[in-house]
C-alpha positions in Angstrom: 31.5 151.8 113.9 33.4 150.0 111.6 34.7 146.5 112.1 37.3 145.3 110.0 38.1 141.2 110.4 39.3 138.4 108.1 39.3 134.8 108.6 37.6 132.4 111.0 36.5 135.2 113.8 34.3 136.6 111.1 31.3 134.4 112.1 32.0 136.0 115.9 32.0 139.3 114.3 29.2 139.2 112.3 27.4 137.7 115.5 28.3 141.0 117.5 27.1 143.1 115.1 23.8 141.4 115.4 23.8 142.0 118.7 25.2 145.5 118.7 22.4 146.6 115.7 19.7 144.8 118.1 21.0 147.8 120.8 20.7 150.6 118.2 24.7 150.5 117.4 25.4 150.6 113.2 28.3 148.9 112.7 29.6 148.3 109.2 31.3 144.6 108.9 34.7 144.6 106.4 35.8 141.4 105.8 39.7 141.3 104.3 40.8 137.7 102.6 44.2 138.9 102.8 46.5 141.4 104.1 49.3 142.1 101.8 48.4 144.5 99.7 45.8 145.8 101.9 43.2 147.6 100.4 43.8 150.8 101.2 41.2 152.4 99.5 38.7 150.4 101.8 40.2 151.1 104.8 40.2 155.1 104.3 36.9 154.8 102.8 35.6 153.1 106.1 37.5 155.3 108.0 36.1 158.3 106.6 32.3 157.2 107.4 32.6 155.7 111.1 33.9 157.5 114.1 35.7 154.3 115.5 37.6 151.4 113.6 38.1 148.5 115.1 40.3 145.4 114.1 39.0 142.2 115.1 41.9 139.4 114.7 42.2 136.1 116.2 46.0 136.2 117.1 48.4 138.9 118.2 47.7 142.3 117.5 50.9 142.8 116.5 51.8 142.5 113.1 48.5 141.7 111.5 45.3 143.5 110.6 45.2 146.0 113.3 49.2 146.8 112.5 48.6 147.1 108.7 45.1 149.5 109.1 47.3 151.2 111.9 49.7 152.1 109.0 46.6 153.2 106.6 45.3 155.6 109.0 48.8 156.8 110.1 49.1 159.1 107.2 45.1 160.4 107.0 43.8 159.8 110.7 40.4 160.3 109.6 38.7 157.6 112.8 40.3 156.4 116.1 41.8 152.7 115.7 40.6 150.3 118.3 42.3 146.7 118.2 40.8 143.6 119.6 43.1 140.8 119.6 45.6 139.2 122.0 48.5 140.9 123.2 51.9 140.2 122.5 52.1 137.1 124.5 52.6 133.3 124.1 49.3 131.7 124.1 48.3 128.8 125.7 46.8 125.6 123.6 43.0 124.6 123.7 40.1 124.6 121.7 39.1 127.5 119.1 35.9 127.9 121.5 38.0 127.9 124.7 40.5 130.1 123.5 38.0 133.1 122.1 36.4 132.9 125.7 39.9 133.3 127.3 41.1 136.0 125.2 37.8 138.1 124.9 37.2 137.1 121.3 33.5 135.8 121.5 30.4 137.8 120.0 29.7 139.1 123.2 32.9 140.3 124.0 33.4 141.9 120.7 30.0 143.6 121.3 30.8 144.8 124.8 34.2 146.2 123.6 32.2 148.2 120.8 29.1 149.3 123.1 31.6 150.6 125.6 33.2 152.7 123.2 29.9 153.6 121.6 28.7 154.7 125.1 31.6 156.6 126.0 31.9 159.0 122.8 29.3 161.1 121.2 28.1 160.7 117.7 30.4 162.5 115.1 28.3 165.1 113.1 27.4 164.0 109.5 29.4 165.3 106.5 27.7 165.8 102.9 30.2 163.9 101.6 29.4 160.7 104.3 26.5 159.9 102.4 28.0 159.6 98.9 
């Protein structure tokens, strides 16, 4: 699994990756400091090594990291993409911890989503170029 993220939500993603590791689910966490220009090589490398790519962002999944990664993967499609964030809706006001809880952006909720995908799909066979 590859967890792609950026910004303040990165701490939650790192906590989720730690929880998943304890459950035997290996995750690479990649933090993007900027979206433009997106590091296409890094996205494709992560997708080539992982069966599933998750984008986790603390705002709408439309027009952010998930959309940028989707555009990169559309041409190569080496992995399935799962976008975690808020749907294209008007959000409520509140403290960051309250909003993360409400919209499923806590470490526990992120780990649960990745765990569900890991449980539902058998691992991809390793290829020799995966070990490069």
